[in-house]
FILUMMAR-856701 format. One record per atom (N, C-alpha, C): residue number from 1; atom name; y, x, z. Coordinates in Angstrom, 3 decimals, m for minus. Layout:
<pts>
NUM:CA:Y:X:Z $
...
</pts>
This chain:
<pts>
1:N:21.985:m9.229:8.912 $
1:CA:21.058:m8.646:8.486 $
1:C:19.228:m8.932:8.950 $
2:N:18.929:m8.411:8.306 $
2:CA:17.345:m8.937:7.998 $
2:C:16.539:m7.590:8.466 $
3:N:15.459:m7.373:9.378 $
3:CA:14.558:m6.168:9.579 $
3:C:13.096:m7.019:8.761 $
4:N:12.522:m6.357:8.407 $
4:CA:11.594:m6.957:7.755 $
4:C:10.449:m6.096:8.167 $
5:N:9.010:m5.934:9.168 $
5:CA:8.694:m4.761:9.787 $
5:C:7.308:m5.270:9.332 $
6:N:6.987:m4.172:8.434 $
6:CA:5.141:m5.197:7.165 $
6:C:4.320:m3.919:7.352 $
7:N:3.287:m4.777:7.127 $
7:CA:2.068:m3.829:6.696 $
7:C:0.758:m4.487:7.196 $
8:N:m0.271:m3.832:6.999 $
8:CA:m1.557:m5.142:7.150 $
8:C:m1.461:m5.045:8.476 $
9:N:m2.748:m5.858:8.927 $
9:CA:m3.281:m5.821:10.297 $
9:C:m3.526:m4.884:10.812 $
10:N:m3.035:m4.241:12.047 $
10:CA:m3.010:m3.049:13.056 $
10:C:m2.627:m2.795:12.395 $
11:N:m1.786:m2.468:12.393 $
11:CA:m0.339:m1.216:11.629 $
11:C:0.695:m1.407:13.166 $
12:N:0.646:m2.724:13.480 $
12:CA:1.657:m2.983:14.751 $
12:C:2.937:m3.212:14.831 $
13:N:2.732:m4.043:13.283 $
13:CA:4.360:m5.030:13.273 $
13:C:5.077:m5.756:14.857 $
14:N:3.854:m6.436:14.570 $
14:CA:4.766:m7.204:16.182 $
14:C:4.834:m6.348:17.525 $
15:N:4.387:m5.719:17.859 $
15:CA:4.771:m4.231:18.552 $
15:C:6.140:m3.726:18.547 $
16:N:6.118:m3.491:17.042 $
16:CA:7.036:m2.101:16.752 $
16:C:8.383:m3.420:16.652 $
17:N:8.261:m4.470:16.065 $
17:CA:9.574:m5.474:15.091 $
17:C:9.864:m6.429:16.999 $
18:N:8.705:m6.665:18.194 $
18:CA:9.180:m6.722:19.361 $
18:C:10.242:m5.660:19.661 $
19:N:9.998:m4.355:19.914 $
19:CA:10.871:m3.041:20.631 $
19:C:11.945:m3.408:19.817 $
20:N:12.015:m3.323:18.811 $
20:CA:13.378:m3.328:18.186 $
20:C:14.412:m4.288:18.194 $
21:N:13.840:m5.418:17.860 $
21:CA:14.327:m6.540:18.758 $
21:C:14.597:m6.995:19.922 $
22:N:14.538:m6.108:20.914 $
22:CA:15.004:m6.215:22.230 $
22:C:15.576:m4.884:22.187 $
23:N:15.951:m4.108:21.790 $
23:CA:16.846:m2.912:21.579 $
23:C:17.842:m3.481:20.831 $
24:N:17.799:m3.614:20.152 $
24:CA:18.923:m4.100:19.226 $
24:C:19.638:m5.406:19.874 $
25:N:19.467:m6.429:20.749 $
25:CA:19.294:m7.465:21.459 $
25:C:19.454:m8.473:19.394 $
26:N:18.726:m8.536:19.446 $
26:CA:18.554:m9.640:17.561 $
26:C:17.445:m10.394:18.255 $
27:N:17.420:m11.638:17.443 $
27:CA:16.313:m12.613:17.384 $
27:C:15.199:m11.832:16.849 $
28:N:13.858:m11.929:17.433 $
28:CA:12.705:m11.307:16.551 $
28:C:11.773:m12.595:16.125 $
29:N:11.491:m12.626:14.470 $
29:CA:10.795:m13.925:13.997 $
29:C:9.486:m13.271:13.851 $
30:N:8.002:m14.315:14.510 $
30:CA:7.069:m13.576:14.263 $
30:C:6.480:m14.404:13.291 $
31:N:6.363:m13.651:12.149 $
31:CA:5.325:m14.631:11.459 $
31:C:4.893:m15.479:11.253 $
32:N:3.251:m15.010:11.874 $
32:CA:2.301:m15.443:12.609 $
32:C:2.319:m17.045:13.257 $
33:N:3.664:m17.209:14.021 $
33:CA:3.795:m18.657:14.074 $
33:C:3.959:m19.475:13.365 $
34:N:4.366:m19.455:12.267 $
34:CA:4.472:m20.228:11.026 $
34:C:3.272:m20.520:9.832 $
35:N:2.173:m19.714:10.760 $
35:CA:0.377:m20.431:9.682 $
35:C:0.057:m21.402:10.427 $
36:N:m0.269:m22.321:9.324 $
36:CA:m1.410:m23.482:10.028 $
36:C:m2.056:m23.165:10.944 $
37:N:m2.817:m24.404:11.342 $
37:CA:m3.536:m23.976:12.378 $
37:C:m4.904:m24.174:11.510 $
38:N:m4.787:m24.172:9.778 $
38:CA:m6.127:m24.500:8.735 $
38:C:m5.659:m22.771:8.413 $
39:N:m5.141:m21.959:8.529 $
39:CA:m4.891:m20.716:7.647 $
39:C:m5.442:m19.524:8.836 $
40:N:m4.600:m20.094:10.170 $
40:CA:m5.781:m19.098:11.527 $
40:C:m6.921:m19.230:11.534 $
41:N:m7.444:m20.559:11.242 $
41:CA:m8.785:m20.593:11.206 $
41:C:m9.474:m20.014:10.185 $
42:N:m8.990:m19.640:9.295 $
42:CA:m9.519:m19.423:7.897 $
42:C:m9.134:m17.767:8.333 $
43:N:m8.531:m16.784:8.744 $
43:CA:m8.288:m15.780:8.961 $
43:C:m9.328:m14.892:10.256 $
44:N:m9.062:m16.008:11.422 $
44:CA:m10.204:m16.143:12.205 $
44:C:m11.565:m16.158:11.883 $
45:N:m11.942:m16.327:11.055 $
45:CA:m13.411:m16.172:10.639 $
45:C:m13.528:m15.469:9.381 $
46:N:m12.464:m14.268:9.080 $
46:CA:m12.311:m13.312:7.869 $
46:C:m12.367:m13.814:6.626 $
47:N:m11.750:m15.013:6.516 $
47:CA:m11.207:m15.171:4.580 $
47:C:m10.325:m15.137:4.500 $
48:N:m10.053:m14.248:3.746 $
48:CA:m9.013:m14.211:3.093 $
48:C:m7.544:m15.304:2.539 $
49:N:m6.405:m15.384:3.170 $
49:CA:m6.124:m16.198:2.373 $
49:C:m5.250:m16.246:1.155 $
50:N:m5.194:m17.393:0.472 $
50:CA:m4.842:m17.122:m0.927 $
50:C:m3.271:m16.895:m0.953 $
51:N:m2.787:m17.267:m2.258 $
51:CA:m1.612:m17.586:m2.669 $
51:C:m0.965:m18.759:m2.536 $
52:N:m1.683:m19.758:m2.599 $
52:CA:m1.604:m20.947:m2.222 $
52:C:m1.764:m21.395:m0.634 $
53:N:m2.124:m20.878:m0.100 $
53:CA:m2.407:m20.576:1.574 $
53:C:m0.881:m20.424:1.777 $
54:N:m0.395:m18.977:1.268 $
54:CA:0.362:m18.373:2.020 $
54:C:1.461:m18.813:1.399 $
55:N:2.090:m19.756:0.604 $
55:CA:3.236:m20.227:m0.198 $
55:C:3.929:m20.992:1.076 $
56:N:3.522:m22.209:1.702 $
56:CA:3.849:m23.067:2.652 $
56:C:4.962:m22.005:3.763 $
57:N:3.880:m21.210:4.101 $
57:CA:3.752:m19.956:4.853 $
57:C:5.666:m19.691:5.285 $
58:N:5.484:m18.713:4.178 $
58:CA:6.536:m18.064:3.515 $
58:C:7.478:m19.201:3.254 $
59:N:7.651:m19.417:3.342 $
59:CA:8.647:m21.546:2.611 $
59:C:8.921:m21.110:4.433 $
60:N:8.700:m21.562:4.920 $
60:CA:8.825:m21.886:6.349 $
60:C:9.360:m20.029:7.285 $
61:N:9.239:m19.580:6.748 $
61:CA:9.631:m18.198:7.581 $
61:C:11.059:m18.638:6.573 $
62:N:10.843:m18.290:5.288 $
62:CA:12.927:m18.043:4.373 $
62:C:13.097:m19.188:5.472 $
63:N:13.069:m20.561:5.730 $
63:CA:14.265:m21.394:5.602 $
63:C:14.680:m21.096:7.353 $
64:N:13.584:m20.011:8.204 $
64:CA:14.255:m19.651:9.864 $
64:C:15.243:m18.462:9.247 $
65:N:15.015:m17.782:8.489 $
65:CA:15.746:m16.831:8.297 $
65:C:16.975:m16.945:8.103 $
66:N:17.046:m18.140:6.786 $
66:CA:18.253:m19.118:6.242 $
66:C:19.045:m19.837:7.610 $
67:N:18.483:m20.313:8.123 $
67:CA:18.648:m20.670:9.175 $
67:C:19.923:m19.846:10.652 $
68:N:18.728:m18.389:11.022 $
68:CA:19.208:m17.555:11.242 $
68:C:20.587:m17.016:10.866 $
69:N:20.691:m16.447:9.622 $
69:CA:21.789:m15.909:8.885 $
69:C:23.156:m17.640:9.130 $
70:N:22.582:m18.396:8.386 $
70:CA:23.929:m19.770:8.510 $
70:C:24.418:m19.697:9.832 $
71:N:24.051:m19.419:10.963 $
71:CA:24.230:m18.994:12.912 $
71:C:24.967:m17.256:12.836 $
72:N:24.982:m16.818:11.355 $
72:CA:25.703:m15.690:11.689 $
72:C:24.600:m14.402:12.186 $
73:N:23.741:m14.966:12.443 $
73:CA:23.081:m14.339:13.715 $
73:C:22.042:m12.461:12.324 $
74:N:21.919:m11.510:12.939 $
74:CA:20.558:m11.002:12.398 $
74:C:19.087:m11.215:13.016 $
75:N:18.142:m10.534:12.377 $
75:CA:16.764:m10.286:13.283 $
75:C:15.918:m9.711:12.590 $
76:N:15.060:m9.820:13.329 $
76:CA:13.966:m8.973:13.166 $
76:C:12.409:m9.372:12.858 $
77:N:12.247:m9.756:11.645 $
77:CA:10.603:m9.818:11.193 $
77:C:9.581:m9.157:11.761 $
78:N:8.561:m9.646:11.989 $
78:CA:7.229:m9.104:11.770 $
78:C:6.330:m10.297:10.915 $
79:N:6.115:m9.406:9.940 $
79:CA:5.240:m10.267:8.609 $
79:C:4.628:m9.597:8.025 $
80:N:3.299:m9.665:7.266 $
80:CA:2.777:m8.450:6.694 $
80:C:3.181:m8.334:5.352 $
81:N:3.874:m9.275:4.949 $
81:CA:4.241:m9.699:3.506 $
81:C:3.864:m8.541:2.206 $
82:N:2.168:m8.412:2.027 $
82:CA:1.766:m7.681:1.615 $
82:C:2.129:m7.076:m0.176 $
83:N:2.599:m8.229:m0.546 $
83:CA:3.123:m8.481:m2.263 $
83:C:4.802:m8.446:m2.068 $
84:N:4.546:m7.817:m3.170 $
84:CA:6.406:m7.803:m3.548 $
84:C:6.894:m9.229:m3.311 $
85:N:5.894:m9.846:m4.024 $
85:CA:6.771:m11.514:m4.195 $
85:C:6.593:m12.160:m3.647 $
86:N:6.294:m11.491:m2.349 $
86:CA:5.947:m12.299:m0.920 $
86:C:7.719:m12.063:m0.636 $
87:N:7.661:m10.549:m0.360 $
87:CA:8.427:m9.907:0.105 $
87:C:10.466:m10.512:m0.575 $
88:N:9.838:m10.451:m1.816 $
88:CA:10.767:m11.827:m2.607 $
88:C:11.411:m12.873:m2.219 $
89:N:10.278:m13.469:m1.751 $
89:CA:10.504:m14.930:m1.159 $
89:C:11.357:m14.984:0.274 $
90:N:10.695:m14.430:0.534 $
90:CA:11.674:m13.841:2.269 $
90:C:13.005:m13.694:2.293 $
91:N:13.378:m12.504:1.284 $
91:CA:14.746:m12.040:1.256 $
91:C:15.399:m12.307:0.503 $
92:N:15.145:m13.901:m0.454 $
92:CA:16.083:m14.508:m1.215 $
92:C:17.079:m15.398:m0.685 $
93:N:17.939:m14.323:m1.333 $
93:CA:20.063:m15.011:m0.974 $
93:C:20.502:m14.249:1.260 $
94:N:19.243:m13.179:1.508 $
94:CA:19.003:m12.467:2.453 $
94:C:19.597:m10.992:2.304 $
95:N:20.178:m10.407:3.006 $
95:CA:20.775:m8.803:3.124 $
95:C:18.914:m8.715:4.564 $
96:N:18.438:m7.915:3.411 $
96:CA:16.978:m7.521:4.230 $
96:C:16.538:m6.248:4.122 $
97:N:16.362:m5.687:5.180 $
97:CA:16.079:m4.373:4.738 $
97:C:14.245:m4.135:5.436 $
98:N:13.672:m3.000:4.295 $
98:CA:12.306:m3.517:4.551 $
98:C:11.588:m2.106:5.783 $
99:N:10.783:m2.682:6.976 $
99:CA:10.360:m1.036:7.093 $
99:C:8.637:m1.360:6.886 $
100:N:8.215:m0.218:6.628 $
100:CA:6.488:m0.513:5.930 $
100:C:6.010:m0.068:7.094 $
101:N:5.091:0.170:8.084 $
101:CA:4.196:0.614:8.701 $
101:C:2.808:0.981:7.783 $
102:N:3.109:2.262:7.701 $
102:CA:1.660:2.557:6.831 $
102:C:0.907:3.598:7.810 $
103:N:m0.465:3.562:7.510 $
103:CA:m1.689:4.193:8.421 $
103:C:m2.558:4.046:7.306 $
104:N:m3.527:5.156:7.928 $
104:CA:m5.069:5.253:7.044 $
104:C:m5.835:4.199:8.002 $
105:N:m6.818:4.013:6.977 $
105:CA:m7.653:2.323:7.358 $
105:C:m8.577:3.557:8.534 $
106:N:m8.538:4.165:9.336 $
106:CA:m8.906:4.827:10.423 $
106:C:m8.500:4.354:11.717 $
107:N:m7.077:4.914:11.696 $
107:CA:m6.128:4.470:12.685 $
107:C:m5.854:2.768:12.624 $
108:N:m5.566:1.650:11.350 $
108:CA:m5.431:0.860:11.464 $
108:C:m6.843:m0.168:12.396 $
109:N:m8.173:0.346:12.463 $
109:CA:m9.025:m0.180:12.684 $
109:C:m9.188:0.556:13.757 $
110:N:m8.750:1.507:14.870 $
110:CA:m8.683:1.281:15.875 $
110:C:m7.824:0.935:16.903 $
111:N:m6.488:0.337:15.709 $
111:CA:m5.672:m0.158:16.624 $
111:C:m6.006:m1.566:16.624 $
112:N:m7.117:m2.010:15.542 $
112:CA:m7.427:m3.661:16.045 $
112:C:m8.092:m3.866:16.442 $
113:N:m9.024:m2.529:17.187 $
113:CA:m9.911:m2.274:18.229 $
113:C:m9.761:m2.723:19.176 $
114:N:m8.620:m2.251:19.830 $
114:CA:m7.793:m2.062:21.051 $
114:C:m6.719:m3.332:21.084 $
115:N:m6.782:m4.164:20.546 $
115:CA:m6.002:m5.362:21.024 $
115:C:m6.963:m6.558:21.111 $
116:N:m6.371:m7.720:21.537 $
116:CA:m7.372:m8.463:22.841 $
116:C:m6.451:m9.952:21.743 $
117:N:m7.239:m11.000:21.998 $
117:CA:m6.821:m12.160:21.665 $
117:C:m6.051:m12.428:20.247 $
118:N:m6.057:m11.878:19.511 $
118:CA:m5.570:m11.952:17.825 $
118:C:m6.258:m12.745:16.764 $
119:N:m6.030:m13.484:15.964 $
119:CA:m6.897:m14.250:15.212 $
119:C:m7.283:m13.468:14.242 $
120:N:m6.164:m12.235:13.947 $
120:CA:m6.758:m11.620:12.791 $
120:C:m7.739:m10.393:12.918 $
121:N:m8.970:m10.914:11.651 $
121:CA:m9.819:m8.994:13.511 $
121:C:m10.100:m8.374:12.069 $
122:N:m10.765:m7.714:12.385 $
122:CA:m11.272:m6.022:11.579 $
122:C:m11.785:m6.983:10.067 $
123:N:m12.400:m7.312:9.992 $
123:CA:m12.944:m8.339:8.520 $
123:C:m11.423:m8.382:8.180 $
124:N:m10.438:m8.801:7.883 $
124:CA:m9.592:m9.033:7.576 $
124:C:m8.756:m7.340:6.975 $
125:N:m9.678:m6.112:7.383 $
125:CA:m8.630:m5.018:6.857 $
125:C:m8.822:m5.180:5.451 $
126:N:m10.053:m4.587:5.211 $
126:CA:m10.239:m4.288:3.649 $
126:C:m9.797:m5.488:2.341 $
127:N:m9.685:m6.357:3.017 $
127:CA:m8.971:m7.016:1.369 $
127:C:m7.716:m7.446:1.288 $
128:N:m6.836:m6.873:2.658 $
128:CA:m5.730:m6.824:2.903 $
128:C:m4.903:m4.770:2.539 $
129:N:m5.927:m4.240:2.319 $
129:CA:m5.136:m2.868:1.554 $
129:C:m5.201:m3.055:0.822 $
130:N:m6.476:m4.249:0.045 $
130:CA:m7.003:m4.112:m1.171 $
130:C:m5.530:m4.907:m2.080 $
131:N:m4.818:m5.729:m1.367 $
131:CA:m3.897:m6.870:m1.355 $
131:C:m2.796:m6.570:m2.151 $
132:N:m2.467:m4.914:m0.654 $
132:CA:m1.129:m3.850:m0.443 $
132:C:m0.651:m3.896:m1.808 $
133:N:0.741:m4.464:m1.965 $
133:CA:1.394:m3.320:m3.101 $
133:C:2.622:m3.102:m1.476 $
134:N:2.492:m1.436:m1.915 $
134:CA:3.319:m0.869:m0.626 $
134:C:4.636:m1.067:m1.939 $
135:N:5.722:m0.743:m0.799 $
135:CA:7.153:m1.168:m1.176 $
135:C:7.835:m0.043:m1.898 $
136:N:8.641:0.179:m2.872 $
136:CA:9.603:0.984:m3.202 $
136:C:10.983:1.452:m2.290 $
137:N:11.373:0.312:m1.394 $
137:CA:12.907:0.223:m1.476 $
137:C:12.057:0.124:0.347 $
138:N:11.945:0.890:0.939 $
138:CA:11.650:0.972:1.902 $
138:C:11.553:2.109:2.876 $
139:N:11.941:1.918:4.358 $
139:CA:11.765:2.600:5.227 $
139:C:10.469:2.899:5.821 $
140:N:9.549:4.171:5.433 $
140:CA:8.422:3.998:5.588 $
140:C:7.600:4.669:7.029 $
141:N:7.379:4.007:7.666 $
141:CA:6.885:4.577:8.993 $
141:C:5.585:5.282:9.304 $
142:N:5.354:6.084:9.688 $
142:CA:3.338:6.677:10.269 $
142:C:3.119:6.227:11.594 $
143:N:2.527:4.741:11.197 $
143:CA:1.400:4.382:12.636 $
143:C:0.928:4.773:13.850 $
144:N:0.574:6.638:13.206 $
144:CA:0.052:7.012:14.275 $
144:C:1.026:7.146:15.697 $
145:N:2.038:7.462:15.672 $
145:CA:2.897:7.936:16.171 $
145:C:3.426:6.410:17.728 $
146:N:3.874:6.804:18.389 $
146:CA:4.152:5.955:19.133 $
146:C:5.335:5.069:19.443 $
147:N:5.039:3.382:19.142 $
147:CA:5.909:2.623:19.142 $
147:C:7.416:2.750:19.031 $
148:N:7.932:3.376:20.654 $
148:CA:9.077:3.861:20.748 $
148:C:9.662:4.986:20.066 $
149:N:8.460:5.842:19.782 $
149:CA:8.846:6.915:18.352 $
149:C:9.277:6.910:17.093 $
150:N:8.905:5.125:16.470 $
150:CA:8.576:4.189:15.600 $
150:C:10.404:3.718:15.697 $
151:N:10.193:2.970:16.656 $
151:CA:11.905:2.439:16.862 $
151:C:12.829:2.851:16.733 $
152:N:12.938:4.341:17.255 $
152:CA:13.932:5.468:17.504 $
152:C:13.800:5.689:15.893 $
153:N:13.044:6.151:15.054 $
153:CA:13.375:6.624:13.507 $
153:C:14.003:5.673:12.887 $
154:N:13.600:4.372:13.214 $
154:CA:14.042:3.127:12.335 $
154:C:15.532:3.017:12.549 $
155:N:16.044:2.784:14.484 $
155:CA:17.615:2.494:14.266 $
155:C:18.249:3.612:13.552 $
156:N:17.959:5.340:13.594 $
156:CA:18.602:6.299:13.747 $
156:C:18.627:5.946:12.067 $
157:N:17.995:5.958:10.923 $
157:CA:17.992:5.569:9.652 $
157:C:18.265:4.810:8.855 $
158:N:18.400:3.384:9.732 $
158:CA:19.398:1.886:9.148 $
158:C:20.939:2.621:10.120 $
159:N:21.151:3.328:11.082 $
159:CA:22.242:3.601:11.314 $
159:C:22.523:2.670:12.321 $
160:N:21.796:1.553:13.221 $
160:CA:21.716:0.759:13.866 $
160:C:21.741:1.353:15.496 $
161:N:22.424:0.425:16.447 $
161:CA:23.451:1.219:17.579 $
161:C:22.074:1.243:18.500 $
</pts>
């Protein structure tokens, strides 16, 4: 099984996914690690990525998920996965559960302002919110709660140890 923890910049994807992976003793996969240097530079400059920019990125993540699945290992993936078509690429041939970290623009901005050293800044938030296609088949978690509360809720709702 793969648990996709998705949302816009500032939603806490990495924090939540790392905590969840640690709690479950599953591998953690950070989608940002699969971006090309060119994609990271674009995002650092506040330039939204195009679908063409994202295609090789999504394919590389999917390959890693398939590799883990072939090893019979479950994983937790932190990935924006803003559009349904992106989630479809990631989930192809896999048992994937989606957790959508949802928050108001104000809460998301406050999260972005409090982090340091991340290449994606506040300037990307409006374009990500405009691109976001909220999933219909996901657990929806309110990001105004603590990461620990969110992880506990995910485990309870997915009936995970």
